[in-house]
FINUVEX-113938 format. One record per residue (C-alpha): residue in one letter; z, x, y. Coordinates in steps of 0.2 Angstrom, whole numbers, plus 5000, padded with zeros to 4 digits. Layout:
// FINUVEX-113938
{a; {Z; X; Y}}
...
This chain:
// FINUVEX-113938
{m; {4632; 4614; 4585}}
{e; {4631; 4599; 4596}}
{d; {4619; 4609; 4607}}
{y; {4608; 4611; 4591}}
{i; {4609; 4593; 4587}}
{k; {4604; 4589; 4605}}
{l; {4589; 4600; 4603}}
{a; {4584; 4593; 4586}}
{n; {4584; 4575; 4594}}
{v; {4574; 4580; 4608}}
{i; {4560; 4587; 4596}}
{f; {4562; 4573; 4583}}
{p; {4569; 4558; 4592}}
{n; {4562; 4546; 4580}}
{i; {4568; 4554; 4564}}
{t; {4583; 4545; 4558}}
{k; {4582; 4549; 4539}}
{t; {4593; 4563; 4532}}
{i; {4592; 4575; 4518}}
{d; {4604; 4563; 4508}}
{d; {4591; 4549; 4511}}
{l; {4577; 4560; 4504}}
{e; {4588; 4565; 4489}}
{k; {4590; 4547; 4484}}
{e; {4572; 4543; 4487}}
{y; {4566; 4557; 4476}}
{p; {4579; 4558; 4462}}
{s; {4580; 4571; 4448}}
{r; {4567; 4568; 4434}}
{n; {4573; 4560; 4418}}
{l; {4566; 4573; 4406}}
{p; {4572; 4581; 4389}}
{a; {4582; 4597; 4390}}
{n; {4572; 4613; 4395}}
{a; {4557; 4602; 4400}}
{e; {4547; 4611; 4413}}
{v; {4539; 4603; 4428}}
{t; {4524; 4613; 4434}}
{r; {4510; 4610; 4446}}
{f; {4493; 4614; 4453}}
{a; {4493; 4614; 4472}}
{p; {4475; 4619; 4478}}
{s; {4469; 4619; 4496}}
{p; {4453; 4609; 4499}}
{t; {4444; 4624; 4505}}
{g; {4430; 4626; 4493}}
{f; {4426; 4627; 4474}}
{l; {4438; 4629; 4459}}
{h; {4441; 4647; 4457}}
{t; {4441; 4655; 4439}}
{g; {4458; 4662; 4443}}
{s; {4464; 4645; 4448}}
{l; {4458; 4637; 4432}}
{f; {4467; 4651; 4423}}
{t; {4483; 4647; 4433}}
{v; {4481; 4629; 4429}}
{l; {4479; 4631; 4410}}
{v; {4495; 4641; 4410}}
{a; {4504; 4628; 4420}}
{k; {4498; 4614; 4410}}
{k; {4502; 4623; 4394}}
{v; {4520; 4627; 4399}}
{a; {4523; 4609; 4404}}
{d; {4515; 4601; 4388}}
{q; {4524; 4612; 4375}}
{s; {4541; 4609; 4383}}
{k; {4538; 4590; 4384}}
{g; {4538; 4591; 4403}}
{v; {4527; 4586; 4417}}
{f; {4511; 4594; 4425}}
{y; {4507; 4587; 4442}}
{t; {4494; 4591; 4456}}
{r; {4497; 4590; 4475}}
{l; {4484; 4594; 4488}}
{e; {4489; 4607; 4501}}
{d; {4478; 4601; 4515}}
{t; {4489; 4607; 4530}}
{d; {4476; 4620; 4535}}
{t; {4464; 4608; 4544}}
{k; {4453; 4622; 4551}}
{r; {4448; 4628; 4534}}
{e; {4446; 4612; 4525}}
{v; {4430; 4608; 4516}}
{e; {4426; 4589; 4516}}
{g; {4426; 4582; 4498}}
{s; {4432; 4598; 4490}}
{g; {4449; 4591; 4485}}
{e; {4440; 4577; 4475}}
{e; {4428; 4590; 4467}}
{l; {4443; 4601; 4462}}
{l; {4450; 4587; 4452}}
{e; {4434; 4582; 4445}}
{q; {4432; 4599; 4438}}
{l; {4449; 4599; 4431}}
{k; {4445; 4583; 4422}}
{i; {4430; 4591; 4414}}
{f; {4441; 4605; 4407}}
{n; {4453; 4592; 4400}}
{v; {4468; 4598; 4410}}
{a; {4471; 4582; 4419}}
{p; {4489; 4581; 4427}}
{n; {4502; 4568; 4421}}
{e; {4504; 4563; 4439}}
{g; {4500; 4568; 4457}}
{y; {4485; 4568; 4468}}
{l; {4470; 4563; 4457}}
{g; {4456; 4564; 4470}}
{n; {4453; 4546; 4474}}
{h; {4470; 4540; 4471}}
{e; {4488; 4545; 4467}}
{e; {4500; 4542; 4452}}
{g; {4518; 4545; 4452}}
{i; {4534; 4541; 4461}}
{y; {4536; 4558; 4470}}
{g; {4522; 4556; 4482}}
{p; {4513; 4556; 4493}}
{y; {4505; 4571; 4484}}
{k; {4494; 4575; 4499}}
{q; {4503; 4586; 4511}}
{s; {4495; 4578; 4526}}
{l; {4503; 4562; 4522}}
{r; {4521; 4569; 4520}}
{a; {4523; 4574; 4538}}
{d; {4539; 4563; 4541}}
{i; {4547; 4571; 4525}}
{y; {4545; 4588; 4532}}
{k; {4551; 4583; 4549}}
{v; {4568; 4577; 4541}}
{v; {4570; 4594; 4533}}
{i; {4565; 4604; 4549}}
{k; {4577; 4593; 4560}}
{d; {4591; 4597; 4548}}
{l; {4587; 4616; 4550}}
{l; {4587; 4614; 4569}}
{m; {4603; 4604; 4569}}
{r; {4611; 4619; 4559}}
{g; {4603; 4633; 4570}}
{r; {4592; 4639; 4556}}
{a; {4576; 4634; 4566}}
{y; {4571; 4635; 4584}}
{p; {4555; 4632; 4595}}
{c; {4544; 4646; 4599}}
{f; {4534; 4646; 4615}}
{c; {4525; 4662; 4613}}
{s; {4506; 4661; 4617}}
{q; {4493; 4670; 4607}}
{d; {4491; 4683; 4620}}
{e; {4510; 4687; 4619}}
{l; {4509; 4688; 4600}}
{k; {4494; 4699; 4601}}
{a; {4503; 4711; 4614}}
{l; {4518; 4711; 4602}}
{r; {4507; 4716; 4587}}
{e; {4500; 4730; 4598}}
{e; {4517; 4736; 4603}}
{q; {4523; 4736; 4585}}
{e; {4507; 4746; 4579}}
{k; {4510; 4758; 4593}}
{n; {4528; 4761; 4588}}
{k; {4523; 4761; 4569}}
{v; {4535; 4748; 4564}}
{i; {4533; 4733; 4552}}
{p; {4523; 4720; 4561}}
{g; {4529; 4702; 4563}}
{y; {4541; 4691; 4572}}
{y; {4558; 4697; 4568}}
{g; {4574; 4705; 4576}}
{k; {4572; 4711; 4593}}
{y; {4554; 4706; 4593}}
{a; {4558; 4688; 4590}}
{k; {4561; 4684; 4609}}
{c; {4561; 4665; 4608}}
{r; {4576; 4665; 4595}}
{n; {4587; 4671; 4610}}
{l; {4582; 4656; 4621}}
{t; {4597; 4645; 4625}}
{v; {4596; 4627; 4619}}
{d; {4595; 4621; 4637}}
{e; {4581; 4633; 4641}}
{a; {4571; 4627; 4626}}
{i; {4574; 4609; 4630}}
{k; {4568; 4612; 4648}}
{r; {4552; 4620; 4642}}
{i; {4549; 4606; 4630}}
{e; {4551; 4593; 4643}}
{n; {4539; 4603; 4654}}
{g; {4526; 4600; 4641}}
{d; {4525; 4619; 4636}}
{p; {4516; 4620; 4619}}
{y; {4527; 4627; 4605}}
{v; {4529; 4629; 4586}}
{i; {4545; 4629; 4576}}
{r; {4551; 4645; 4567}}
{f; {4563; 4648; 4553}}
{k; {4578; 4659; 4559}}
{s; {4580; 4672; 4545}}
{l; {4596; 4680; 4542}}
{g; {4589; 4694; 4532}}
{d; {4586; 4713; 4535}}
{h; {4571; 4721; 4527}}
{e; {4581; 4737; 4525}}
{n; {4591; 4728; 4512}}
{k; {4586; 4723; 4494}}
{i; {4587; 4707; 4484}}
{e; {4587; 4706; 4465}}
{v; {4574; 4693; 4459}}
{h; {4568; 4688; 4442}}
{d; {4550; 4685; 4438}}
{e; {4546; 4676; 4421}}
{i; {4532; 4689; 4418}}
{r; {4538; 4704; 4427}}
{g; {4556; 4703; 4423}}
{d; {4569; 4709; 4436}}
{l; {4563; 4715; 4452}}
{s; {4570; 4723; 4468}}
{l; {4562; 4717; 4484}}
{s; {4565; 4719; 4502}}
{q; {4574; 4705; 4510}}
{n; {4564; 4693; 4521}}
{d; {4568; 4695; 4540}}
{q; {4553; 4687; 4547}}
{d; {4555; 4671; 4558}}
{i; {4540; 4663; 4550}}
{v; {4532; 4648; 4558}}
{i; {4537; 4632; 4548}}
{y; {4530; 4619; 4559}}
{k; {4513; 4620; 4569}}
{s; {4508; 4613; 4585}}
{d; {4497; 4601; 4576}}
{g; {4512; 4592; 4568}}
{l; {4509; 4599; 4551}}
{p; {4520; 4612; 4541}}
{t; {4514; 4629; 4536}}
{y; {4511; 4633; 4518}}
{h; {4528; 4642; 4516}}
{f; {4538; 4628; 4522}}
{a; {4529; 4614; 4513}}
{h; {4531; 4624; 4497}}
{l; {4550; 4623; 4500}}
{v; {4551; 4604; 4503}}
{d; {4538; 4599; 4490}}
{d; {4544; 4609; 4476}}
{h; {4562; 4603; 4479}}
{f; {4558; 4585; 4480}}
{m; {4545; 4585; 4467}}
{h; {4558; 4594; 4456}}
{t; {4546; 4609; 4451}}
{t; {4555; 4620; 4439}}
{i; {4543; 4634; 4437}}
{v; {4529; 4640; 4449}}
{t; {4514; 4648; 4442}}
{r; {4503; 4658; 4454}}
{g; {4494; 4674; 4456}}
{e; {4502; 4690; 4459}}
{e; {4496; 4691; 4477}}
{w; {4510; 4679; 4481}}
{l; {4523; 4691; 4475}}
{p; {4527; 4698; 4493}}
{s; {4530; 4680; 4499}}
{l; {4544; 4677; 4486}}
{p; {4558; 4684; 4497}}
{i; {4553; 4671; 4511}}
{h; {4553; 4657; 4498}}
{l; {4570; 4662; 4491}}
{e; {4578; 4663; 4508}}
{l; {4571; 4646; 4513}}
{f; {4578; 4638; 4497}}
{e; {4595; 4647; 4501}}
{s; {4595; 4640; 4518}}
{m; {4595; 4623; 4512}}
{n; {4607; 4626; 4498}}
{w; {4594; 4621; 4485}}
{k; {4591; 4628; 4468}}
{a; {4574; 4638; 4468}}
{p; {4562; 4635; 4454}}
{k; {4558; 4650; 4443}}
{y; {4543; 4660; 4447}}
{a; {4529; 4667; 4436}}
{h; {4516; 4678; 4446}}
{l; {4501; 4679; 4435}}
{p; {4490; 4694; 4434}}
{v; {4474; 4692; 4444}}
{i; {4457; 4692; 4436}}
{m; {4448; 4708; 4440}}
{k; {4430; 4715; 4439}}
{l; {4423; 4732; 4437}}
{d; {4412; 4736; 4452}}
{n; {4404; 4754; 4452}}
{g; {4418; 4760; 4440}}
{n; {4432; 4753; 4451}}
{k; {4443; 4738; 4447}}
{r; {4444; 4724; 4460}}
{k; {4449; 4706; 4461}}
{l; {4436; 4693; 4457}}
{s; {4429; 4688; 4473}}
{k; {4423; 4671; 4480}}
{r; {4411; 4679; 4491}}
{k; {4403; 4692; 4479}}
{d; {4404; 4686; 4462}}
{s; {4396; 4670; 4455}}
{e; {4407; 4670; 4440}}
{a; {4422; 4668; 4452}}
{a; {4417; 4649; 4453}}
{i; {4420; 4638; 4438}}
{s; {4404; 4628; 4443}}
{y; {4394; 4644; 4438}}
{f; {4399; 4642; 4420}}
{l; {4396; 4623; 4420}}
{e; {4379; 4625; 4428}}
{d; {4374; 4639; 4416}}
{g; {4380; 4628; 4402}}
{y; {4395; 4637; 4394}}
{p; {4404; 4624; 4383}}
{v; {4421; 4619; 4392}}
{s; {4430; 4624; 4376}}
{a; {4422; 4642; 4376}}
{v; {4428; 4645; 4394}}
{k; {4446; 4639; 4390}}
{e; {4446; 4649; 4374}}
{y; {4441; 4665; 4383}}
{l; {4454; 4662; 4397}}
{y; {4468; 4660; 4383}}
{t; {4463; 4677; 4377}}
{i; {4467; 4684; 4394}}
{a; {4483; 4673; 4395}}
{n; {4492; 4680; 4380}}
{s; {4490; 4696; 4370}}
{n; {4493; 4688; 4353}}
{y; {4480; 4674; 4356}}
{e; {4466; 4682; 4347}}
{e; {4477; 4687; 4332}}
{w; {4482; 4668; 4331}}
{r; {4464; 4663; 4332}}
{m; {4459; 4674; 4317}}
{e; {4474; 4666; 4307}}
{h; {4469; 4648; 4313}}
{p; {4450; 4648; 4315}}
{d; {4448; 4630; 4315}}
{a; {4464; 4625; 4325}}
{s; {4463; 4618; 4342}}
{y; {4469; 4630; 4356}}
{d; {4481; 4616; 4360}}
{e; {4491; 4621; 4345}}
{f; {4494; 4639; 4351}}
{t; {4512; 4642; 4358}}
{f; {4510; 4651; 4375}}
{s; {4523; 4663; 4380}}
{f; {4526; 4672; 4397}}
{d; {4532; 4687; 4387}}
{k; {4515; 4690; 4380}}
{m; {4506; 4691; 4397}}
{s; {4499; 4707; 4403}}
{l; {4506; 4714; 4419}}
{d; {4490; 4722; 4424}}
{g; {4475; 4712; 4430}}
{a; {4463; 4707; 4416}}
{l; {4445; 4712; 4417}}
{f; {4433; 4698; 4417}}
{d; {4422; 4701; 4401}}
{l; {4406; 4691; 4403}}
{e; {4400; 4698; 4386}}
{k; {4415; 4692; 4377}}
{l; {4414; 4675; 4384}}
{r; {4395; 4674; 4379}}
{n; {4401; 4679; 4361}}
{i; {4414; 4665; 4361}}
{s; {4401; 4653; 4367}}
{k; {4388; 4658; 4355}}
{e; {4400; 4656; 4340}}
{l; {4406; 4639; 4346}}
{i; {4389; 4632; 4349}}
{g; {4384; 4639; 4332}}
{k; {4398; 4628; 4324}}
{y; {4392; 4612; 4331}}
{s; {4385; 4599; 4320}}
{k; {4367; 4592; 4325}}
{d; {4375; 4577; 4332}}
{e; {4388; 4586; 4342}}
{m; {4375; 4597; 4349}}
{t; {4364; 4583; 4354}}
{e; {4379; 4574; 4363}}
{e; {4383; 4590; 4372}}
{m; {4365; 4593; 4377}}
{k; {4364; 4575; 4384}}
{k; {4380; 4578; 4394}}
{y; {4374; 4594; 4401}}
{t; {4356; 4589; 4405}}
{k; {4361; 4573; 4413}}
{v; {4369; 4583; 4426}}
{y; {4359; 4599; 4427}}
{d; {4342; 4596; 4420}}
{r; {4336; 4578; 4422}}
{n; {4318; 4582; 4415}}
{f; {4325; 4589; 4399}}
{y; {4337; 4574; 4398}}
{e; {4323; 4562; 4399}}
{l; {4314; 4572; 4386}}
{i; {4329; 4571; 4374}}
{l; {4331; 4552; 4377}}
{k; {4313; 4549; 4374}}
{d; {4315; 4553; 4356}}
{e; {4333; 4558; 4352}}
{e; {4330; 4558; 4333}}
{y; {4317; 4571; 4335}}
{f; {4328; 4582; 4346}}
{t; {4342; 4580; 4334}}
{k; {4331; 4587; 4320}}
{i; {4327; 4602; 4331}}
{m; {4346; 4605; 4333}}
{d; {4348; 4603; 4314}}
{i; {4338; 4619; 4310}}
{e; {4347; 4629; 4297}}
{k; {4363; 4620; 4300}}
{d; {4365; 4618; 4281}}
{k; {4365; 4637; 4278}}
{p; {4382; 4645; 4273}}
{n; {4380; 4655; 4290}}
{p; {4371; 4644; 4302}}
{r; {4360; 4652; 4315}}
{k; {4367; 4656; 4332}}
{d; {4352; 4654; 4343}}
{y; {4360; 4648; 4359}}
{v; {4373; 4656; 4370}}
{t; {4373; 4643; 4383}}
{y; {4366; 4625; 4385}}
{s; {4354; 4631; 4399}}
{e; {4345; 4643; 4386}}
{v; {4341; 4628; 4374}}
{f; {4325; 4622; 4383}}
{s; {4317; 4639; 4385}}
{k; {4319; 4642; 4366}}
{i; {4313; 4625; 4360}}
{k; {4301; 4619; 4373}}
{f; {4286; 4624; 4361}}
{m; {4291; 4609; 4351}}
{y; {4285; 4597; 4365}}
{e; {4269; 4594; 4374}}
{p; {4263; 4598; 4387}}
{y; {4274; 4614; 4386}}
{y; {4266; 4620; 4369}}
{t; {4249; 4620; 4377}}
{e; {4256; 4628; 4393}}
{l; {4264; 4642; 4382}}
{m; {4248; 4644; 4372}}
{t; {4237; 4646; 4387}}
{s; {4247; 4655; 4400}}
{s; {4245; 4672; 4392}}
{p; {4236; 4681; 4378}}
{l; {4243; 4676; 4361}}
{p; {4252; 4690; 4353}}
{f; {4242; 4691; 4336}}
{n; {4242; 4708; 4328}}
{p; {4226; 4717; 4334}}
{n; {4225; 4726; 4317}}
{f; {4219; 4710; 4309}}
{d; {4201; 4703; 4313}}
{k; {4201; 4686; 4322}}
{e; {4190; 4679; 4308}}
{l; {4202; 4684; 4295}}
{i; {4216; 4675; 4305}}
{k; {4206; 4660; 4306}}
{k; {4202; 4659; 4288}}
{i; {4221; 4661; 4283}}
{l; {4226; 4648; 4296}}
{l; {4214; 4635; 4290}}
{e; {4218; 4638; 4271}}
{f; {4237; 4638; 4276}}
{v; {4236; 4620; 4283}}
{d; {4224; 4614; 4269}}
{t; {4235; 4619; 4255}}
{l; {4252; 4615; 4264}}
{d; {4263; 4603; 4255}}
{l; {4278; 4598; 4266}}
{n; {4287; 4590; 4251}}
{n; {4291; 4607; 4244}}
{d; {4308; 4615; 4246}}
{e; {4309; 4631; 4257}}
{q; {4308; 4643; 4242}}
{t; {4293; 4634; 4234}}
{w; {4285; 4634; 4251}}
{f; {4287; 4653; 4254}}
{s; {4281; 4656; 4236}}
{s; {4265; 4647; 4241}}
{l; {4264; 4657; 4257}}
{k; {4265; 4673; 4246}}
{t; {4251; 4667; 4235}}
{l; {4240; 4664; 4251}}
{a; {4245; 4681; 4257}}
{n; {4241; 4690; 4241}}
{k; {4223; 4682; 4241}}
{y; {4219; 4690; 4257}}
{g; {4226; 4707; 4252}}
{f; {4244; 4706; 4259}}
{a; {4259; 4713; 4249}}
{n; {4273; 4702; 4244}}
{n; {4286; 4711; 4256}}
{m; {4288; 4726; 4267}}
{k; {4295; 4737; 4254}}
{e; {4280; 4734; 4243}}
{f; {4268; 4737; 4257}}
{k; {4277; 4754; 4262}}
{k; {4277; 4760; 4244}}
{n; {4258; 4757; 4243}}
{p; {4251; 4756; 4261}}
{t; {4233; 4760; 4255}}
{s; {4233; 4745; 4243}}
{y; {4236; 4732; 4256}}
{i; {4231; 4727; 4273}}
{g; {4248; 4721; 4277}}
{q; {4263; 4711; 4270}}
{v; {4268; 4692; 4269}}
{g; {4278; 4693; 4285}}
{d; {4261; 4696; 4294}}
{v; {4254; 4680; 4288}}
{a; {4270; 4671; 4292}}
{e; {4269; 4678; 4310}}
{m; {4251; 4671; 4311}}
{v; {4257; 4654; 4307}}
{r; {4272; 4656; 4319}}
{i; {4262; 4661; 4334}}
{s; {4250; 4647; 4331}}
{l; {4264; 4634; 4331}}
{t; {4275; 4641; 4344}}
{s; {4265; 4654; 4354}}
{s; {4278; 4667; 4350}}
{k; {4283; 4680; 4337}}
{q; {4301; 4674; 4338}}
{s; {4307; 4656; 4334}}
{p; {4319; 4647; 4323}}
{n; {4315; 4646; 4305}}
{i; {4297; 4642; 4303}}
{y; {4299; 4631; 4287}}
{y; {4310; 4619; 4297}}
{i; {4298; 4619; 4312}}
{l; {4284; 4613; 4299}}
{k; {4295; 4599; 4293}}
{i; {4299; 4593; 4310}}
{l; {4281; 4594; 4317}}
{g; {4273; 4585; 4302}}
{i; {4256; 4588; 4295}}
{n; {4246; 4580; 4308}}
{e; {4254; 4590; 4322}}
{i; {4253; 4606; 4312}}
{r; {4234; 4603; 4309}}
{r; {4231; 4600; 4328}}
{r; {4241; 4615; 4333}}
{i; {4232; 4626; 4320}}
{n; {4215; 4620; 4326}}
{f; {4220; 4623; 4344}}
{a; {4226; 4641; 4340}}
{i; {4209; 4644; 4331}}
{s; {4200; 4638; 4346}}
{l; {4209; 4650; 4357}}
{l; {4204; 4664; 4345}}
{n; {4185; 4661; 4349}}
């Protein structure tokens, strides 16, 4: 034991704190009984993944509904893969999705007494714990070079045994303390490995909050816990941070399940109580008929930024992810159509064990329904927020006459079943730009107008001129449509399609054909929001100008 202490002091001569000191510095949290402490611990290596947001929503929900704490820490110990600024961006995107942590790393600052919450700033804390392991003979320096480790892997592949640094293949664990100290004093580069007491031939019984009781092979790998750059590895930092930040349950993707025996042995080696673990199903995608994990490299929808840029409401994305999270969520939503998803009670028991297929069409339907429920003012505010970031030209157009834009967003909002014209915010401009100059003129002149070739151009002109000359915008919609029928009848059109089909030789068309002439003249298209509302918004002077312009294009 004294030899181990000597080795520990050679490696960490300036570390005088003890585990007891750290326990006093980071005392147990004062929380209600059964309160859960959860966390989001991203690496600053890129964008916020859709699967990560899914995990965050679950972690936040578990903490909130148990009156616990949800915190964030930044796992920035892999300096080679770090993308500058991505840590701050991750937190900004969490803020957009209203899953802000109660404490922790918040991008440009930290809040909470269990920090630092950035792993690169916690080096001395890790050293205290590693020194304790060294002093007890549960860790040792390893001097193997990359070439030696490569040769070891090749030998294991040749012998068809489990790869890794363990048992007879862990040659540095057999170095005496004096040999290790001599090599350190000679300046030989080294890492520190955990000394496992396990045997992969043996099984351990573990419990997962989603998957229940599992039987897994014991860990026997002497994993690296301290790198030559002075920072810990993920596995070891996980142990120290979750203990001293008092995490009670770790929510993470099922791809981490094979690491569970490592983490449990690490906790056992320190005689610390391990947190509970919930390994969430990964989000999958169908690719040529086969399921595969949503990929950062292959799938645009793997990045949360994709949904933000395309203009999906934040609430729609969260709503969709909740349908993946719990099998009873959609039933609850049907029973509580107007309730906030924050009122839903999440349960690990209701999570699927299989990877959920990402269903973009389902998300689009949720988004369409949600946008359809917005009031005109809510829609205007949402569009201002979206366009300010993603479409500055449209943003300036809205601000130029916000009242005009709000009227457009109000089309048919007073109906029992309001129109659902938009799936995403990014679609709005293309569907309403005809309401603005110079876009109207551009649309009218960029391609031939789709007037029905069955009707003579002179007839169309006469109808359009008489339409605008007899138009009374003070009429309600029903009266207006009656006057349109009167105009249609005058020129030989039936009152409706049914009447026209019944007597096709008695009419040249039906009232819908006349309405289409007006629609094309005002919008350039056969499809648009309700034409009556468009007339009311444009006003008589703009209607007359547009009708005359359309007639000029018929010459």
